[in-house]
N, C-alpha and C positions, 0 to 999 in steps of 0.2 A: 504493500500499499504505500502511495506516494504523500507527499506535503505539498501544500500550494504555500510558495512564499511569497507573501506581499512585499514588493520591492521600490524604496524611494529611491527616483532618479534623479539628477541635476535638473534646477530649473532654469539654467543657463550655461554655467560654466562648468564644462565638463568634468574639471577636477575635483568639484564637490560630490564627488560620487564615493562611497564609503569602501573601504576593503573587502568588508563581508559581504555587501553587494555585488562586487565582481566574481568573489569566490561564488557567491550562488548562481549568478547567471551562467558561468563558465559551468557548473555541474548537474545545473537540471536538465532533464528531458526535452523540456518544450518552455518557451517564453509567449506568453499572451500579452500581446500589445496593443494600447490604443490605438497607434500609428505605426505600421510596420517600417515604412520609410524614414521615420524619427527615431525608431529603436535602432534602426540597422547601422545607422549613423555612430550611435553609442557603440553600440557592438564592435564596429570597424574600428573607433579609436585605442580601443582597447584588446583588440584582436581576438575576439570573442565569437565563434562559428556555431552556438545554439542554435537550431532551428526555431523557427519564428511563426507566430501564427497571430492571426487581429480577432481584436475582442474588442469592441466599440457599441454605439448605443444602437447602431443600425443593424448589427448582426449578433447581437450578444444574445438572442433565443436560441439561433441555430448553434453557437458557437459553446454553450455551455456544456453540451452533451459530450463535442468532442473534448475540451478539458477533461470531463470528469472521467471520460474512457483513458485518458492517459496517465489520471494519478490513480487509476488501478494499477499501472505497472511502472509509475515511476514519478519524479518530482515535478513542479511545474511553477515558472513563476510568471506573477502578473506585474506589470509595468504601465503607467501613463505615459504619456509624452512629454510630462515633467512633475515632479513633486510627488506625494504621494498616491497612489491608486485609493480610490474609492472618494474622494475628493472631488465632486462635481465632474464624476465621469460615473459608468455604471457598472465601475468594479465591485461596488458593496454589493450588488446582486448576485456576482457569481460568489464573492465572499458567504453570501447567505446559502446559497445552493451547496456549496462545498461543506459547510456546516450540518445542513440539513441531511447530505449524502455521510457522513460520517468521518470526514476526511482531516486529518491533520492541517493545521493552520498556524502558521508561523511569519511574523511579522519583522521585515529589515528596515527600521526607521531610515528615515533622509531626509532630504530639502523639503519645504512648504513654502510655499511663495505669501500666503495668507499670516503665517507665524513670522517668516522673517521680515514683512512690511511691519508687522504690531511692533517687534523689537526695535525696528529703526525709526520708527514714527514720531517718538519722543511723546506719544501718548499714554495713560495707564495702562499698564500691564497683566495687574493682579486678576481682573476679571473683565472677559470679553464676550462678544458674540457673535458668532460668525454667521451671515446669512447670504452666501455666496452670490450668484450674477443680478444685479440690479433689474427688477422688470423690464422688459423693452417698453411697454406702452405707458404713457405719459401718467394716465389716470392710476394704475397699478402701481406705480412708481410713489405717486404722491399719498396713496394708501398706505404704502409700507412705512412710508416716513413718518406720518400719521400715528400709524400703530407703535413703533418704537420711538416716539417722539420723546417720553419721559423715561426710558429705558437707561439704567447709569452706569453699566458697563461701556467700556470700548465696543465700537459697533465694526466689523470688517466687512466689507463688500470687494465683489470683484465686477469690473465695468469696461467694457470697449472702448477704445479710443474715440471712434467717432460719435459717442453719447455722452461722453462724461460732460462735456462744457453744459448741454441741458439737464442732466441730472445735477450738478452745483447747483445750477438756477433754481431748479423744484426744490431742492433741500433747503437752501436759503428762505424759499418761500415758506417753508415749513418749521425748520429749526430756528431761524434768523441768520443773520448774517456773519454773527459774533463768534459762532460754535466751532470750535478747533479743529482741524482734520490735517491728515498728508495724503498723498499720492505718491504710491513707490512703483517708478515705471521700470521695467528690462532689468529687474534686479538680476545682480550677479554677471550680467553682460556689460559688452563696451561703452553703452549710452545707458548705464545706470543712473536714474536721478531721484532723486526725493523731494517734492514739494511740499513746505511746511505753510502752516499760517491760519488764518480763520478763513471761512467759507468763501466769502468776500474776496480775501487775498489770492486764495487758489483759483478759483472760477477767473478772476482778472488775469494769472497767469497765463493758464491754459486757453482763454478767449484770444491771447495774444500770441500764444505758443500751442497751437494745436497739438498734441499727445499724438504719439505711436508707441506700438508695440504692448507688450502685456502690463498690465497693472493693477495696483491693489488699492481701493479708499479706505483710509482707518479715520474713523470720526471720533470725537470726545462725546463721551455718554453724558446723559442728563446730569446737571449739577443735584447735590444732594437735595439742593431745596425744593427741585422741582418734584423729588421723590417725595418729599412731604406734604409737598401741594396735591400731589396723586391722591398720598393717602386720607389727607383729609377730603378730598370730592369723593373717593370713596364712601367716607362716614356720612357724609352728606346725603347721597344716593341712597344708600340703603336707608336713612332716616326717613327722606320722601317715599320710598316705594313700603315704607311701615305705615305710612298716613294715608297710603290710597293712589298716589301716585304710579303711574306706569313705568318699568324699567327705562325704555328709552327717554321718556320726558324727563324722569330723574336724571339720567347719564348727562341729557343734554345743559339742564340748569346747574348741575353740580361743577360741570365741565368749565361753561361758563363764569361760575362765580371763582373758580380757583386757575383759569387760563391754563388748563389741561386738555389732554385728546378725550374728546368725547367717546371715539371708540375704545380708548383703554379701558374710561371709566364703566362703561356697559358692559365689556366682555369680562370685568371684574364681578359685576353685580347680577347679570342676567341668570347665573344659575340658582343663585340662592333666593332668587325674588320669587313671591308666592304665586 
């Protein structure tokens, strides 16, 4: 019985791979790669000749059986284009299938763009919330920003370059222009750049200098005073509901009273409403 090794690979600089990762990639029977063309470059750089198969969003259902059959005879490594498999790619579904099938599973830790961006951002790292890619549609972006407006941990997002300026503009409309953030672009690559400042500062920079390449957006969480205001809004809404007001209206009144997100108040109180 083989083992599935979940292997982290470099996010840019090929020298960021670990010795253990190289050892595993050389020794397994098969490497399942998000994009075989990308992984083949990494393998060629280190003179590794292990067979490759593709495993990505549009063929994942067909490839799971192939990988499970291989695991019956030997080890398999799962890699993504960059970073840790399972983060914003279908790797987690293969991991679930392997667990259900009863095969051993091991992780070979490696680079992660969101964590690298968090550390280099200069924003608090003790608590953070990773939210993946910002939604494509403007209305969905604004709803997301409203939902996390009063969240205190640092927020991590992925965004594509051509939408970044619009995203920053909408974030300012919801969170205000003074909230701090950082955009980390092309991490570990030749043109690595980290732009730090308020939302207004970073918006102005990228309006003048349109971004290129892979980027991570790190945003300061809500200040503690906002969290206290949200707690007070919850309490007011619960009181109003006990007095006969509907949860929806109570959330709206309480949110307006304490200048917090109506949606956040409503989600908190609706389940406990009579």
